[in-house]
C-alpha positions, 0 to 999 in steps of 0.5 A: 688554686685548682690545678689544671687537671680539674677543667670544667669541660671534663667535670661538667660532663659527669654531673647529673642533677636528679638524674638529668643532664647538666644542661637540663639542670642549668635551665631551671628557672632563676630568681627575678633579675638574676642571670648567673654566669654559665656556659652556653651548653654542657661542653662550652668551657674548653680544656684549661678553663674552670670555675673555682671557689675560694673562701666564697669567691667564685672565679673564672680561671684559665691555666695555660699549658706553658708560661705566659711571658710578662708583657705590656699587652693586657691579658683579657677574657672574652666570650662570644666576642665581648670582653668578660674582664681582665683576669689577675695573674698568679705567680706561676705565670700560667694561671689567670683568675677573674672573680665572677663579680668582675665579669661584664657578661653572664654568657661564657659561650666561646671563651677566648684569652686575648692579649691585644687581639692575639689568642693565647689559649690556642696554637695557631691553626692549620690555616696559617700561610704555609708558604716558604719563609722567603715568600714575603718580600720587603717593600721597595727601598725609598729614596733617602731624605735630605738629612739623616738624624741617625748619624752621631753628633759631635759631642762625646758622652758621659754616663752615670746613674742616680738612686733617690728615695722611693716614693708612694703612689696612689693605688700601689701598696709598695713604694716605687723606686726613683732610679735613672741612668743619665747619658749626656753630652760632655763639655756642652755649653749652655742649657741643653734639651732633655729626653726622658725614657720610660720602659714598659711592662716586663718581668721585674726580678730574676735569680741569676742562673734561673730561666724564670723571671717573675713580676714581684715587687719588691724582689724576693730574697736572692733575686735581683731587679731587672734593669729594664731602664738600662736597655736604651743606652744606645739610643741615649748615646746617640741623642747625647752625642747630638747635644741632649741630656738624656735620662732613662728611669726605672719603673719596676715598682709599677710593673710589679703592682699594676696587674689589677689597676683599672687604667693598667698603671697609666696614671702611676707612670705619669706620676713617676715621670713628672716626679723625675722631671720635678727633681730635674727642675730642682737640680737645674735651679740648684745644681749643687743639690744634684746627684753626681751623675747629673752634675756631670751633665750640662744644665738641663733646659726643661722648656724643651723636653722629649718623652720616649715611652716603650709599650706601657711606658708609651701610654705612661708618657702620653698621660704625663704629657696630658697631666702636664697640661691638664692636671688630673684629679688630686686623689689619683695623682702621685705628683702635686707640685707645679709644672716647671717643664714643657713637653715638646713631643713624645715618641711611643714605641710599640705602645699600649693605649688602653684608654684610647685617649691621646693628647691632641696638641702634643706632637707624637711619633709612634713606632709600630713594630710589624712583628710585634708579638706582645702588643700585636694589634698595634693599638698605638695607631690610635695615637695618630687616628684618635687625634683627628678632629679633637683639637686644632689639628696643628700638632703632627702625629706620625705613625711609623710602621717598621717592617720586621721589628718585634716588640722587645728588641728596642730594649737591649735588656729585653733582648736575648744575648744582650740582657742580664736577665732571661729574655725572649723573642716576643713574636715566637717562632714555630719551626714547624710552621714558620711565619713568612714575614716574622720568623728569623731568617726571612727577608723581612725580619730584622735582627736585634741590632738592625731593629735597635739601630732603626729605632734609635734613628727615628727617636732622634728624628722626633727629637730633631723635629719636635724639639730642635724644630728642623723641618727638613726631618719631617719628610722622614716621618709624615708620609712623604716617602723618604727614608733615613739611611741610618735605619737601613736595612729596615723598611720603614713606612710612615703616614701622619695626621695634623701639622699643615693638613687642612680640611679633610674627608673624614669617615668619622664625621657626617659623610655619604658614601656611594659605590662603597660602604661606610664601615665601622672599625669595631662591630660584631656584625660582619656586614657593618665591620670594616675588616672581615674576620677571614681576612687573614690578618688585622688592622692597627686602625681597627684595634679593639677597645672595650665595647663590642660596638663603637660608634663613629669610628669608621672608614670607607670600604671599597670592593670591585670586580671590574675597573671603573667602579667609582666610590664617592665620598660626600661630606655634609658641607663642602670643604675648602682646600684653597691654599693646599698644595696636594690632597693626601689620602691614607689608603690601605689594601690587602696585605701582600697585594701589589699594584692597586691603582686608583684615580682620584677626582674631586667635584666642587659645589657647582658640579665641576669635576677634575681628575687629580691623578692616579695613585698606586697602593701596595699592601704590606708584607703580612701573615695571619699573625700580623697587623699589616692592613695599614694605610699608606699615604699617597698624595695627588697635586691640586694643580689639575683642579686649579687648571679646570677652574674648580672652586677650591673653597667649596669642594663637595665630593671626593671620588676614587675610581679603581683601575685594576681589574678587581680588588679591595681598598679602605680609605681612612681619610683624605686631607688638604696638605701643604708642607711645613711644620707649624708651631703648636699652641696647646688649646685650653680644653676640658678634661674628663675623668671617670671614677669608681664608686663602691657601694653595698647592695643593702638588704632591700629596696632600690637605691640610685647612685651617680657615677663620679665624673669629674670635668676640669680645665677650661672651655667646653667639648664633646665626649661619647659615653658608653654605659655597659649592661652588667648582665649582657656586657652590651653598651649603650652610648650617647654624646655628652657636652661637657664643661668644667663645673658642669655635671655629667648625669650617669646614674645606676640603680642597685637593688638590695636583697638578702641572698648571697651573690657576686659583686655587680659592676656597672661600668662606664667608658668615655672617649673624646670626640671634640675639644676634650681630653680624657684622663681616666677613661673607665669607672662606674659603680660596683655594688658589693655583695653584703650577704654571707655565703650559704653553708654547704653540706654533702649528705648521702641519698643512696650511698649503699646500692646493688651493682647496676644502680647509681650511688647518689649524694646531695649537696645542700645549701643553708639558704638559696643564693642568687648565683650558682654555688659549686662543690668539688669532690675527689675520689680517695682510697677506702683503707682496708676495703675493696675499692670500686674500679673502672670496671664497675662504673658506666663506660660513657660516664668514665669517658666523660670523666677522664676522657678515656677508658684505662687498660685493666682495672684501676681503682677510682682513687688512682685515676688522674684528673678524676673529680666530681663537680656539682653546682647548685643552681641559683635560687635552689638549695640542693643538687645531686651528684651520682656515680653510676655502677654497672652490673656484671656476671662476676661474683665479687665482694662488697666494694667501696668508694671514698669521696672527699670534699676539697677546696680550691687548693685541693685541701680536704674539707669535712669527713670522707663520704663512703659509698657501698656497692653490693654484689648483685644476687 
C-alpha cells in the first residue's frame, strides 16, 4: 500500500501538465461516454486520501491517523452526499481501499468516511455542545410494570460447550466454526423452549499480551480466537433459570471474511444459525447423538425458538427468521435441509440492517443503545418502522431506546476489564470535550454492569412475551410507559407498531398535510428532508440506506411560532377506528427539549370534530454525537369522539394543535390502538432476491443484459426498485408488482471497446412495499474491463537546464485509456554529485509539495512526504511533470536531482532518471 505521507491533497498541487495547473489539465476533453473519477478541483482530496495503482487496478484509499476498531457498522466512502462504495480494510486497521471500478459515482467532491452516519475522517468539530457533562438529565422514572422479567427463575443452571466440525458456506473461502456455549435449566422436566444467541462483528483473534487484536480467519500462529460467543453468559443464565435452553454460537469465521460480501455476511450468518438449529433438531430426535453439553440439558422444544442477535448478529438472526419461512436461493444458502423449528420472535441488540428488510410476521424487540458508538445511527429502528403496511400487521415490533448504553457492553467479551482480549468503550471519550450524555460519569451514562443487566432484562421480557405468551409483559415494551425494575437505574423508553394496532395515519401512504410539511426521511434537498443537517444530532427513523433520495419513506414535520397553529393529516380514504380503545401516536421533538404540548383531534367524514385530549412530549437527552431524535409513544382515548357522536368507522382527518409558544415536532404515525397481543400467523408472501451478473465488456458493439431477479414463495406483492446510474450514483426508482415465476425486467446496456478502463458496476436495489419480503436487496450487472493496461514510460523532455528554468519529464502511455492513469515519482540521491536542494527550487512549489519550507538547505531526496504524482488524462497518451528551479546570485557547481518511478508499495520501477541544473552565467 502507499504510505499515508503520499496524500493526493499534497501531491496534486505540485503537478503541472504542459505548464498549466492540474485543474486545467483535468478539464481537457474526454472520450464519449467516459466520465473518469476525479476530484472537483485541485485540492478537494483532503489529507489522508489518495489514488493508488496496484498491478493496473486504481483505487481510492483513505488512511486513518489512528487504528479504526473493528465493528459492526460498515465503513463507507461518500462524496457530495452520495455513497461512493464500501472499501476493503487492510490488515493495519487504518487503511481502507476502494477499487475505482467499484465506485458508484465519478465525482469525488467533499469526500467523507462514514460508519452508520458517523464521521471517521475528522475529529468532532468545535461546535460540539460544551456544556458540563452533568447538564444532560435522564428522563423521568416510569412506573413499574405488573411483572418483572429480569428476576431470576427457580431453576439452577448447568453450563457446557460443544465444538463440531467446521462447515463451508457460499462466498467464504475458509471454513466456519461450529461452536456453542450451552446454559440450561438443571433438572427441568419436559421439553423446554430454546433461545439462540449470535454475536456481532468484532475482532476475531488476539495475541495474549498484545493490545492489537485483528480480524483474520483462521487465526495466525500464536494468536487465539476471541470468544465473543461467551459474552452473553449472564443473559443465558437468567433465561436458563426461567426454564429456557440457551446456546450462544461463535461466528468468528464469518466476521473474518465478510468485509467484501455484498450483504455484509447476512446470508452466511443465517446459514450458520439454521445449521445449528438443525443439529439441535437432530439431537432432540436422537438424544444419544448429542454432545455432552447438550445431553446435560433438558430436551429442546424447537417449536418455541427465540433468536437473539447483537449488531450484525441481529441482521443475521432476522435473515434466519426470514429464511426459515421463505427459503433463499439455493446457490446462496449454506443450509439445504428441512425447517424443523418455529421462530417465535427475535431480539435485536444495536443491530445493523444494511438491507432494510425486516421480517414483518415474526415479532421483534430491538434494543437501541443511546450511546452507541459503532452502529451510531441506530438503524435498527427500521426493524419496527420498516414493517408498517407490509403484511397483516399482527406481529408486535418493539423499539426499546436505552439511554446511556453503548454498543459493546451488552457483550462481556467486548467490555474492558471483563474480556479476555483487548476491548474498548466504542463511544469514545474525549477528556477535552466530554459528551454531555455519553461520557463516563455523566448522569445519563450507564456502567457496563448496569447496561448488561438492563439488556438481560429486556431479552427476558421478549422471551416471556413472544415465546411464553405472557401478555402482562407487553406494557414494558409497547409504549405503554411502564418499566421493568430489574433494569434500574437504566432509563428505558419504548414504542411499537403492530399487535392490536389497527388502521393508521401513515405518512408513507397517500396523505395530504396542511399546516405542516410532508417530509422525506432521506433527501439531499433540505427543503424536502425531514431533519436539517444543523439539528445537532440525528434520528434513527431517518437512518441512511443507499440511495441519496428515498421515495415513500416520510414523516410529518411541524414548526410553529405561536400556539394554535394546527396541522392536519388527511388520508386518501377515511379510516375505521371503531373498535379501538385509544389513538396511539409516535411523535418526537428536539433532543433535550421539554414540555411540548399538543392537542389531538379527529374529524369524521361528515365534518364532525372531537378533541381527544392533550399530550406532552419531551425530547431525549442528546448531543451532536447521538441519534436522539426518537419518537415517544403517546395515547389519547377515543371516548371523547364516541361521546361527540363521531362515525368512528369513517375518520377523515387527524389534527395536531401545538399549545406551547413555539417549537418543532415530527409525527411518525398514529394508530387505532387496543390492548393485547394477538396470535401471529405468518402470511404466505413472495420473496425477492437480486443477484449479480459478471460480464466482459467486449471489444465493440452494445450488449443488453438482464439483472438476475428471483421471485419465489407464494402470492403477489409490491416492491420498489432503485436503479443507480454508474456515473453519477443517482437512482431512479419505480414500483413493481412481483409474483413467483414472474419476471422483473431490469436491463443494462454494456458498450464494448478496446481501451483500458475500470470495471463498471450497474447496481440495483430493492425494498419491500406491500406483501413481500426481500432477501438479497442489492445486485446488478458488473461489466469487467477486458483490455490490458497501457505500458507506462517516463522520458526526459528538459532534464538539463540552466537555473531558473523548469526541468520536465514526460509520462507516456503505449495507448490511450478511458480512465486517468497515474504515476508516482520519488526523489532519490545522486551518489557522488552535488544534489539539488530546497534553496534551488521555487518556494511556492515547495510549499505545495510538503506544506512548509524547511530551515536551512535540505537536499530534495531527504525531504519527508515529497513525491511527484502525474496523471495522464483519459483519452490522452502523455502528460508532463516539472521541477521549477530558481536563479540565484551564488556561484555553484552543477547540481543534480534523481527521480525514481515507484509502485504502490514504494518499490522502485525502472531506472533512475537524472536531472541536471547548470549554474547561470
